[in-house]
C-alpha positions as a Markdown table, in Angstrom:
| # | Residue | x | y | z |
|---|---|---|---|---|
| 1 | Met | 90.8 | 131.5 | 139.9 |
| 2 | Ile | 88.8 | 128.8 | 138.0 |
| 3 | Thr | 85.1 | 129.7 | 138.0 |
| 4 | Leu | 82.6 | 126.9 | 139.0 |
| 5 | Glu | 80.9 | 126.7 | 135.3 |
| 6 | Gln | 84.5 | 126.3 | 134.1 |
| 7 | Met | 85.0 | 123.1 | 136.6 |
| 8 | Lys | 81.2 | 122.1 | 135.4 |
| 9 | Asp | 82.5 | 122.1 | 131.7 |
| 10 | Ala | 85.5 | 120.2 | 132.5 |
| 11 | Met | 83.8 | 117.4 | 134.7 |
| 12 | Asn | 81.0 | 116.8 | 132.0 |
| 13 | Ala | 84.1 | 116.7 | 129.3 |
| 14 | Gly | 86.0 | 113.9 | 131.2 |
| 15 | Ala | 88.6 | 116.0 | 132.3 |
| 16 | Asn | 91.7 | 114.8 | 134.3 |
| 17 | Val | 94.0 | 116.4 | 137.2 |
| 18 | Leu | 97.5 | 117.1 | 136.5 |
| 19 | Ser | 100.6 | 117.7 | 138.8 |
| 20 | Glu | 102.5 | 121.1 | 139.1 |
| 21 | Asp | 104.9 | 119.2 | 136.4 |
| 22 | Gly | 101.6 | 118.3 | 134.1 |
| 23 | Ala | 101.7 | 114.4 | 134.8 |
| 24 | Val | 98.1 | 113.3 | 135.0 |
| 25 | Leu | 97.4 | 112.2 | 139.0 |
| 26 | Gly | 94.3 | 111.1 | 137.7 |
| 27 | Pro | 90.5 | 111.2 | 136.6 |
| 28 | Met | 88.7 | 114.4 | 137.9 |
| 29 | Gly | 86.0 | 113.0 | 140.8 |
| 30 | Gln | 83.9 | 115.3 | 143.2 |
| 31 | Leu | 83.9 | 119.2 | 143.4 |
| 32 | Tyr | 83.6 | 120.9 | 146.3 |
| 33 | Val | 82.5 | 124.5 | 146.8 |
| 34 | Asp | 82.2 | 127.1 | 149.5 |
| 35 | Asp | 78.8 | 127.2 | 150.9 |
| 36 | Ala | 78.9 | 130.9 | 151.3 |
| 37 | Thr | 80.8 | 131.7 | 147.9 |
| 38 | Gly | 80.0 | 129.2 | 145.9 |
| 39 | Glu | 83.4 | 129.2 | 144.6 |
| 40 | Pro | 85.3 | 125.9 | 143.8 |
| 41 | Ser | 87.6 | 124.9 | 146.6 |
| 42 | Trp | 88.2 | 121.2 | 146.6 |
| 43 | Val | 88.3 | 118.6 | 143.7 |
| 44 | Thr | 89.2 | 115.2 | 144.5 |
| 45 | Val | 91.0 | 112.6 | 142.3 |
| 46 | Ala | 91.4 | 109.0 | 142.1 |
| 47 | Thr | 95.2 | 108.3 | 142.6 |
| 48 | His | 94.8 | 105.4 | 144.4 |
| 49 | Ser | 93.4 | 101.6 | 142.9 |
| 50 | Met | 89.7 | 101.2 | 142.7 |
| 51 | Gly | 88.2 | 100.8 | 146.0 |
| 52 | Asn | 90.2 | 103.3 | 147.7 |
| 53 | Pro | 89.4 | 106.9 | 149.0 |
| 54 | Glu | 90.4 | 109.5 | 146.6 |
| 55 | Ser | 92.5 | 112.1 | 147.4 |
| 56 | Phe | 91.6 | 115.9 | 148.1 |
| 57 | Ala | 93.1 | 118.7 | 146.3 |
| 58 | Pro | 92.8 | 122.5 | 147.3 |
| 59 | Leu | 91.9 | 124.3 | 143.6 |
| 60 | Arg | 93.9 | 127.6 | 145.1 |
| 61 | Gly | 96.5 | 128.4 | 142.6 |
| 62 | Ala | 95.3 | 125.9 | 140.0 |
| 63 | Lys | 94.8 | 126.6 | 136.4 |
| 64 | Leu | 93.2 | 125.0 | 133.8 |
| 65 | Thr | 95.3 | 123.7 | 131.1 |
| 66 | Gly | 92.8 | 122.8 | 127.9 |
| 67 | Arg | 90.2 | 120.9 | 129.7 |
| 68 | Asp | 92.4 | 119.4 | 132.2 |
| 69 | Val | 93.0 | 121.0 | 136.3 |
| 70 | Arg | 96.5 | 121.6 | 136.8 |
| 71 | Leu | 97.4 | 122.0 | 140.6 |
| 72 | Pro | 100.6 | 123.3 | 141.9 |
| 73 | Tyr | 101.2 | 120.0 | 143.6 |
| 74 | Ser | 103.7 | 117.2 | 143.2 |
| 75 | His | 102.2 | 114.2 | 142.5 |
| 76 | Ala | 103.7 | 112.9 | 146.1 |
| 77 | Lys | 102.0 | 115.8 | 147.7 |
| 78 | Val | 98.3 | 115.0 | 146.5 |
| 79 | Tyr | 99.0 | 111.0 | 146.6 |
| 80 | Asp | 99.8 | 111.2 | 150.5 |
| 81 | Ser | 97.3 | 114.1 | 151.3 |
| 82 | Pro | 94.9 | 112.8 | 154.2 |
| 83 | Lys | 92.1 | 110.6 | 153.3 |
| 84 | Met | 88.7 | 112.2 | 153.9 |
| 85 | Ser | 85.0 | 110.8 | 154.1 |
| 86 | Gln | 83.3 | 111.4 | 151.0 |
| 87 | Asp | 79.6 | 112.4 | 152.2 |
| 88 | Gly | 79.1 | 115.3 | 150.2 |
| 89 | His | 80.7 | 117.8 | 152.7 |
| 90 | Leu | 83.9 | 118.5 | 154.5 |
| 91 | Ser | 83.5 | 119.2 | 158.3 |
| 92 | Pro | 86.0 | 122.8 | 159.2 |
| 93 | Glu | 88.1 | 120.1 | 161.4 |
| 94 | Glu | 88.5 | 118.1 | 158.2 |
| 95 | Glu | 88.9 | 121.2 | 155.6 |
| 96 | Gln | 91.3 | 122.6 | 158.3 |
| 97 | His | 93.1 | 119.4 | 158.5 |
| 98 | Leu | 93.7 | 119.7 | 154.7 |
| 99 | Leu | 95.0 | 123.3 | 154.7 |
| 100 | Arg | 97.4 | 122.7 | 157.4 |
| 101 | Tyr | 99.0 | 119.5 | 155.4 |
| 102 | Tyr | 98.9 | 121.7 | 152.1 |
| 103 | Gly | 101.0 | 124.7 | 153.6 |
| 104 | Leu | 97.7 | 126.9 | 153.2 |
| 105 | Met | 97.1 | 127.4 | 157.3 |
| 106 | Ala | 100.1 | 127.4 | 160.0 |
| 107 | Glu | 100.3 | 124.6 | 162.3 |
| 108 | Lys | 98.7 | 124.6 | 165.6 |
| 109 | Asp | 101.4 | 124.9 | 168.5 |
| 110 | Asp | 99.0 | 125.8 | 171.3 |
| 111 | Val | 95.3 | 126.5 | 171.9 |
| 112 | Ala | 95.9 | 130.3 | 170.8 |
| 113 | Thr | 97.6 | 128.9 | 167.6 |
| 114 | Asp | 94.7 | 126.8 | 167.2 |
| 115 | Gln | 92.0 | 129.8 | 167.6 |
| 116 | Ala | 94.3 | 131.8 | 165.3 |
| 117 | Ala | 94.1 | 128.8 | 162.8 |
| 118 | Ala | 90.4 | 128.7 | 163.1 |
| 119 | Ala | 89.9 | 132.2 | 162.1 |
| 120 | Gly | 92.2 | 131.9 | 159.4 |
| 121 | Val | 89.6 | 129.1 | 158.1 |
| 122 | Ala | 87.3 | 131.9 | 158.5 |
| 123 | Asp | 88.8 | 134.2 | 156.5 |
| 124 | Met | 89.9 | 131.8 | 154.0 |
| 125 | Ser | 86.3 | 130.8 | 153.3 |
| 126 | Asp | 85.2 | 134.4 | 153.4 |
| 127 | Thr | 86.8 | 135.0 | 150.0 |
| 128 | Ser | 83.5 | 137.3 | 149.2 |
| 129 | Gly | 84.1 | 139.8 | 151.5 |
| 130 | Arg | 82.5 | 138.6 | 154.6 |
| 131 | Ser | 85.1 | 138.7 | 157.5 |
| 132 | Gly | 84.4 | 138.9 | 161.0 |
| 133 | Arg | 81.7 | 136.1 | 161.1 |
| 134 | Ser | 80.5 | 134.6 | 164.0 |
| 135 | Asp | 80.8 | 131.1 | 165.7 |
| 136 | Thr | 77.6 | 130.2 | 164.3 |
| 137 | Asp | 79.0 | 131.3 | 160.7 |
| 138 | Arg | 82.1 | 129.6 | 160.8 |
| 139 | Asp | 80.2 | 126.3 | 162.2 |
| 140 | Arg | 78.6 | 126.2 | 158.6 |
| 141 | Thr | 81.7 | 127.1 | 157.0 |
| 142 | Gln | 82.3 | 123.6 | 155.2 |
| 143 | Thr | 82.4 | 123.0 | 151.8 |
| 144 | Ser | 80.4 | 120.5 | 149.6 |
| 145 | Arg | 78.7 | 120.3 | 146.5 |
| 146 | Pro | 75.9 | 123.3 | 145.5 |
| 147 | Glu | 72.2 | 122.4 | 145.7 |
| 148 | Gly | 70.7 | 120.9 | 142.6 |
| 149 | Asp | 73.9 | 119.9 | 141.4 |
| 150 | Tyr | 74.7 | 116.4 | 142.2 |
| 151 | Ser | 76.3 | 115.4 | 139.0 |
| 152 | Met | 79.1 | 112.3 | 139.0 |
| 153 | Thr | 81.1 | 111.2 | 136.4 |
| 154 | Arg | 80.8 | 107.4 | 135.9 |
| 155 | Ser | 83.1 | 105.4 | 134.3 |
| 156 | Glu | 83.4 | 101.5 | 132.8 |
| 157 | Glu | 85.8 | 99.7 | 130.9 |
| 158 | Gln | 85.7 | 98.6 | 127.6 |
| 159 | Leu | 86.9 | 95.9 | 125.2 |
| 160 | Arg | 89.1 | 97.1 | 122.5 |
| 161 | Val | 89.4 | 94.0 | 119.9 |
| 162 | Gly | 92.1 | 94.4 | 116.8 |
| 163 | Thr | 93.8 | 92.1 | 115.1 |
| 164 | Glu | 97.8 | 91.9 | 114.7 |
| 165 | Ile | 100.0 | 89.4 | 112.7 |
| 166 | His | 102.2 | 86.8 | 113.5 |
| 167 | Glu | 104.2 | 84.3 | 111.7 |
| 168 | Thr | 103.0 | 81.3 | 111.9 |
| 169 | Glu | 105.4 | 79.2 | 109.1 |
| 170 | Arg | 107.8 | 79.5 | 106.5 |
| 171 | Val | 107.7 | 77.7 | 103.1 |
| 172 | Arg | 111.0 | 77.0 | 101.4 |
| 173 | Leu | 110.7 | 75.4 | 97.9 |
| 174 | Val | 113.5 | 72.8 | 97.6 |
| 175 | Lys | 114.5 | 70.2 | 94.7 |
| 176 | Arg | 116.1 | 67.2 | 95.3 |
| 177 | Val | 117.2 | 64.3 | 93.5 |
| 178 | Val | 116.0 | 60.7 | 94.3 |
| 179 | Thr | 116.6 | 57.5 | 92.0 |
| 180 | Glu | 114.1 | 54.7 | 91.5 |
| 181 | Asp | 114.5 | 51.5 | 89.4 |
| 182 | Val | 112.8 | 51.4 | 86.0 |
| 183 | Thr | 112.3 | 48.4 | 84.1 |
| 184 | Met | 111.0 | 48.4 | 80.3 |
| 185 | Thr | 110.5 | 45.3 | 77.8 |
| 186 | Val | 112.7 | 46.5 | 74.2 |
| 187 | Gln | 112.0 | 44.5 | 71.6 |
| 188 | Ile | 115.3 | 42.7 | 70.2 |
| 189 | Arg | 116.4 | 41.6 | 66.7 |
| 190 | Arg | 118.9 | 39.0 | 65.2 |
| 191 | Glu | 120.2 | 37.9 | 62.2 |
| 192 | Glu | 119.9 | 33.7 | 62.1 |
| 193 | Leu | 121.7 | 31.5 | 59.0 |
| 194 | Val | 119.5 | 29.7 | 57.4 |
| 195 | Val | 120.6 | 27.1 | 54.7 |
| 196 | Glu | 118.2 | 26.3 | 51.8 |
| 197 | Arg | 118.9 | 23.4 | 49.7 |
| 198 | Val | 117.6 | 23.9 | 46.0 |
| 199 | Pro | 117.4 | 20.8 | 43.4 |
| 200 | Ile | 118.8 | 21.7 | 40.2 |
| 201 | Lys | 116.7 | 21.3 | 37.2 |
| 202 | Asp | 113.8 | 19.7 | 39.2 |
| 203 | Gly | 116.2 | 17.2 | 40.9 |
| 204 | Lys | 117.8 | 15.9 | 37.5 |
| 205 | Pro | 121.8 | 15.2 | 37.2 |
| 206 | Phe | 122.9 | 18.2 | 35.6 |
| 207 | Phe | 126.1 | 17.5 | 33.3 |
| 208 | Asp | 127.3 | 17.9 | 30.3 |
| 209 | Asp | 126.6 | 15.1 | 27.5 |
| 210 | Gly | 127.7 | 16.8 | 24.5 |
| 211 | Glu | 124.2 | 16.9 | 23.2 |
| 212 | Gly | 122.7 | 20.2 | 25.3 |
| 213 | Ser | 122.4 | 23.2 | 24.4 |
| 214 | Phe | 124.8 | 25.0 | 26.4 |
| 215 | Thr | 127.1 | 27.5 | 24.4 |
| 216 | Glu | 130.6 | 27.1 | 24.8 |
| 217 | Ala | 130.9 | 30.1 | 27.5 |
| 218 | Glu | 128.2 | 28.3 | 29.5 |
| 219 | Arg | 130.2 | 25.1 | 29.5 |
| 220 | Glu | 133.4 | 26.8 | 30.1 |
| 221 | Arg | 131.8 | 28.1 | 33.7 |
| 222 | Leu | 129.8 | 24.8 | 34.1 |
| 223 | Tyr | 133.6 | 22.9 | 34.2 |
| 224 | Ser | 135.5 | 25.5 | 36.2 |
| 225 | Ala | 132.5 | 24.7 | 38.8 |
| 226 | Val | 132.8 | 21.3 | 38.7 |
| 227 | Glu | 136.2 | 21.5 | 39.1 |
| 228 | Thr | 136.2 | 23.7 | 42.3 |
| 229 | Ala | 133.3 | 22.3 | 44.0 |
| 230 | Phe | 135.5 | 19.3 | 45.9 |
| 231 | Asn | 138.4 | 21.9 | 46.6 |
| 232 | Gly | 136.8 | 22.4 | 50.3 |
| 233 | Asp | 135.5 | 26.3 | 48.9 |
| 234 | Thr | 134.6 | 28.6 | 52.3 |
| 235 | Thr | 132.2 | 31.3 | 52.3 |
| 236 | Glu | 131.7 | 33.7 | 55.5 |
| 237 | Val | 128.6 | 35.5 | 56.0 |
| 238 | Ile | 128.3 | 37.7 | 58.7 |
| 239 | Leu | 125.2 | 38.1 | 60.8 |
| 240 | Tyr | 123.9 | 40.6 | 63.0 |
| 241 | Glu | 121.7 | 41.0 | 66.2 |
| 242 | Glu | 120.3 | 44.3 | 67.9 |
| 243 | Lys | 122.1 | 45.1 | 71.5 |
| 244 | Pro | 119.6 | 47.1 | 74.1 |
| 245 | Arg | 120.7 | 50.7 | 74.9 |
| 246 | Val | 120.2 | 52.6 | 77.3 |
| 247 | Glu | 120.1 | 56.4 | 77.2 |
| 248 | Met | 119.0 | 59.2 | 79.8 |
| 249 | Asp | 117.6 | 62.3 | 78.8 |
| 250 | Val | 116.4 | 65.2 | 80.9 |
| 251 | Val | 113.3 | 66.3 | 80.1 |
| 252 | Pro | 110.6 | 68.8 | 81.9 |
| 253 | Ile | 107.8 | 67.2 | 83.2 |
| 254 | Glu | 105.9 | 69.8 | 85.6 |
| 255 | Arg | 106.2 | 73.4 | 87.0 |
| 256 | Val | 105.4 | 74.0 | 90.8 |
| 257 | Arg | 104.0 | 77.7 | 91.3 |
| 258 | Val | 103.8 | 78.8 | 95.1 |
| 259 | Arg | 101.1 | 81.9 | 96.1 |
| 260 | Arg | 99.9 | 83.0 | 99.2 |
| 261 | Glu | 96.1 | 83.2 | 99.7 |
| 262 | Ala | 94.6 | 84.9 | 102.8 |
| 263 | Arg | 91.5 | 83.0 | 104.4 |
| 264 | Thr | 89.2 | 84.8 | 107.2 |
| 265 | His | 87.3 | 83.0 | 109.8 |
| 266 | Asp | 85.0 | 84.0 | 112.7 |
| 267 | Glu | 86.9 | 83.9 | 116.3 |
| 268 | Thr | 85.6 | 85.0 | 119.3 |
| 269 | Val | 87.2 | 86.9 | 122.3 |
| 270 | Gly | 86.2 | 87.6 | 125.1 |
| 271 | Gly | 87.3 | 89.4 | 128.5 |
| 272 | Gln | 86.0 | 90.8 | 132.4 |
| 273 | Val | 85.3 | 94.6 | 132.1 |
| 274 | Arg | 84.8 | 96.7 | 135.2 |
| 275 | Lys | 82.2 | 99.3 | 135.8 |
| 276 | Glu | 81.1 | 102.1 | 138.3 |
| 277 | Val | 78.0 | 101.9 | 139.8 |
| 278 | Ile | 76.2 | 104.9 | 141.1 |
| 279 | Asp | 73.9 | 104.3 | 144.1 |
| 280 | Thr | 72.3 | 106.8 | 146.1 |
| 281 | Glu | 72.5 | 106.9 | 150.4 |
| 282 | Arg | 70.6 | 109.0 | 152.8 |
| 283 | Val | 72.9 | 110.4 | 155.5 |
| 284 | Glu | 71.4 | 111.5 | 158.8 |
| 285 | Leu | 72.4 | 115.2 | 159.7 |
């Protein structure tokens, strides 16, 4: 049997309520104890979406698994349980209805069975050894939170912001060949024939009158030249000129290098969060 102190510690630690197979039914809601014995008897669990009432589950046969409370019932059993008003106590009729649902109390077939069931509720609630209570005591056998212990767990949603890496683009270095027209000016040289006429002996006739100072050898060369001067001699002179020649050389111009650089910037994100607010209401008895 789970004690009241163990249940309080579990609630303060934010314990969950588990089904018989260990699945989480939901966070522990309110704890209901027997007015007569002070032992925990019922616990509520939020098995539905926000705004719907919580489900009641009996703590008979429940066990502590770490800080969580493990019930001997399936998820569907607790989920489909009758929804009761959570006004701080369970009336005898509400408790009997829940006990019948969980199979802890026989179904009533007639008035006699109903009376026996009511007596069974009294016996079940009187676990401290008080048997045969009067009708007045049985009317007071309703489970509620103990006096002075009105704690309630309040939950709220919080934003959890992080970062994740997404691929934005991929860069590939590709070389391609393009052509363009290039015009350049090159200085070209060429040879031309220039005829220069130089007078002999300052323009005086050049002949041998026999009185000159020519030697015999010089005189022979002179006569030979005179004899061939009118024979139509041809002298060939080769002229040259430069022609432009285009050659292409491949030379390195520049080296392209790509590197990655991480930059950071601030970005504001937001979202709606929900939180529970606990108010007090006065209930007329």
